[in-house]
N, C-alpha and C positions, 0 to 999 in steps of 0.2 A: 535371720535369727529367730528364735521362739518369741511370740508376742510379748511376753512378759520381761523378756530380756534386753537389756540394753547398756550400752557402754557410756559411762560418764565423762562426757566431751572434753570438759576441763581438766579433770584430775585435781591434784591439790598440790601444784607447784607453788612457789613462794609469790609468784605474780598473781596467782588466782586467790589465794588466802588473802592477799593485799586488798583485793577487792572485796571478799566476802567479810572480812574484818571490820570494812568500814561501815557495813550495814547495822542498822540499830532497829528498836522495834518502833521508834519514832520515825524514821526515814524510809522504812521498807514494810511497815505493818500499820501505818495510821488508819486504815481502812478498818481494821479489826478492834481498835484499842477501844472505843466506846462501848463494845461488848464485855470487856473483862471488869473483874471485880475481885476483892479479896476472897478468898475461900475456894475458888474455881479450881478444878484439875485440868490441866492443859496438856495436849500431847504436841510435839513440835517435830513435824517430821522432816528429815532430810536437814537437821540442825546446823551442819557444817561446824565452822569454828565458835559457834555458839553466842555471838554478840547480840543477837536478835533474842536468843533464848533468856538470856540474863535479863533483858529488859521486860520480857513476859513474865518472869518470875517475880520480878519486884513488884508488878502490878497485881498479882494474884495471891501472894504471900497472905495468909499461911498455906493456902492451896499449894498444891505440887505441880511442877512442871516434869514430864518425862520427856526427855530429849533424846532422839533417835537418829541414827543415820546409817546408810549402808556401808560406810569406811569405819572401821575400828581405830584407824590412825587418825582421823580428824577429831574424833571424839577426845582425844588427850587436848587438844587446842580448845575444845569446848569447855572442858573441866578447867583449864587455866583462865578463860574468860569468866566464867562464873564465880571462880574465887576472887578474881580481880574486882568484879562487881560488888562482891560482899554479900551474895545471895546465897542460902543454904537449903533451899527448897527445891533442888533440881537432881534427878536421877538420869543415869544415861544407860543405853543399849543399843546395840546393832540389831538393825531391822530392815526388813523388805517391805515396803509399802504395799507391794501386791499382796501381802500375806503376813498381816501383823499378828504377831504372838500375844496379843491382848484379847481378854475375853469382850463379849458384846456389852455395849452400853458402859465403858470403863472411864471417860471422859466427858467433861463438861464442853471444851472446846478442842477442835484437832486443826492444827495450822501446818500449811506448807508453803513454803517461801521458794520461788525459782526451783521447784522440784518436779512438777507434772511435765515440763518441757522435756526432761531427761530421761522419763521412764518408758518402758516398752508398752505399757497398757494404762494409760492416764483414766480411763475410765473403771477399770478394775480398781486402781488405785483409789480413787474416789469412793468407790463401793465399800473398800475396807475402811476408809476414812470415817465414813457413813456408820458402817458397823460397829464400831469401837466407840462412837459418841453417843450420849445419853439423848433419849428423847427430848426434844426442845432445845438441845444444844446447837453449837455452831461448828460447821466445816468452813474453814477459810482457806483461800489458795490464792496466790499472787504469782504472775510469771510476766516475765519480759515478752515482747513481741518483735523478734528482729527484723521481720519484713517491713515494720514501720519505723525502724531507726530513721533518725534525720539528722543530717549534720551540714555546716557551713563553714568553710567554703568547700565547694565540690572539688575532690581528688580522686582522680579515676581510680587510684589504685585501692582506694577505700571501698570503692564500689565493688572491685574485685574482692577484697576482704570479706565484704557480706556475703556473697554470692558463695565463697568458699566455704565460709563457716555455716552457712545453712545446709551444703551439699554434704560436708563431713558429719555434721550433727545429725542429719536424715539418715546416713549411711550407718550411724551408729545406733539406729533404732530410736531416735528421739525426734520431737517437734519443735524448731525453733521458734516458730510462729505461734506460740501456745496461747499467749494473751488472749488473742481474738476467739480462740476456741473453748475458752473456760466454761463459758455459760453452756454452749452444746455439750460439753463433755459432762457438766453436773447434771443437765437434764436426762442424757442418756443413761448416768447412774443412779436416777430415779428420783432425783431431788425435784421437789414442786415448789419450794418457797426460796427463791433464790433472788439476792440484790447484786446485780452486776454494776461494777464501776470502773473506772480507769485512771490512772495518776501517771507521773513520768518523773524520772531524774532529769536534770539538766546540768551539763558541765560546761561551763563556760567564762569563769573566772580564770584569771592566770594560773593559781595553784590547782584547780579543778583540772583544767586541760593538761597541765602537766602530769598529774595524777593518773588522770584516764588514760591518755595517750601512752603514757610510760608502762603502764601495767599490760595494756593491749599489746604494745611493741614487744615487750617481754615474753608474753603468753604466746605471740605468734612465732616465735622461734626457739621456745625453751621449755614447754610444757607437754604434758600429754596430748593436748589438742595438736600441737605441731607433729608429734610422732605419729598421730592418727591421719593427719594430712598428708604427709609424705609416704607413710605405709600403706595407706589406702590407694594411692596413686592419684590423689586429688591435686598436689602440688608439689613441686619440686623445692629442697632447701634454698634455692637461689631465689625463687618467687617468693617464698615467705620472708626472706630477709628484704626483699623489695617492698612487700607490704608492712614491714616493721618499721622501715625507713619513712613510709608514707605516713604512719601513725605519728612519728616524732616529728614531721614536717608540719602535719595539722596541729600538733600540740604547741608548736611556736607560733602560730598566726595570732595576732592581735585580735581579731574577729573571729576566732573559731567558736563554735557553739554546736553542742551535742545533745540530742534527747534520746531518753530511752524509755519509751512507753510501755506500761503494763496494764494488763487486765486483771482485774480481781473479782472474786466471788464470795459473798458470805451466805451460806446454805444453811437454813433450818433443818435440823434431823427430824 
């Protein structure tokens, strides 16, 4: 496929949105929050269902947040999240991060969460994010690193899940181990003032295990990811059912623990 073309591996099935709607500015953009203040204009790239967007908007009001996503459909969910949060300084648009339809120097902060792992050309995406950021502003990105996911106890079928997911994501034009690559991508995009960091999500309480394992079990058999896995010849539907059962098995373990590490970059434009 062309370098700037990639298929969004997850799609927007309910099991995917269940995960995305859990995300907030506090649990998913803490590395950026110290750079925000009232009056800044923010571009939120790949805003999804808008729960992070709403938090950013509250922090920069009366500044404006422009929330963009490649999917028109998910922007409806984002509008609902913003209304529910009671913020009125957000505008929405469909956009391709490889070719943003905004003038140069339009925003003080340009933010992308779990976006660069899914795009065909993350370096070009960062160049575009830099182009629309005002001099002295911040380009911020955070992405998971699937190759560094760690869990206990070891369940062989989950090892198979991770291998399968990485193969499907790469066949779709993405890079699932994006977290470790953010710094190199930013340097290639022309940034020189970069602060790289890392943080993690951890799912280990009874409630967290049930939620995390349940959404991945459902996603494995019922989402766009499942269709791509079978349609691309990566797995049979029977194999996906086995993996979903392994997720539920892990979620039932009282000693179950799962870590999702993320790379982060704050780049001064």
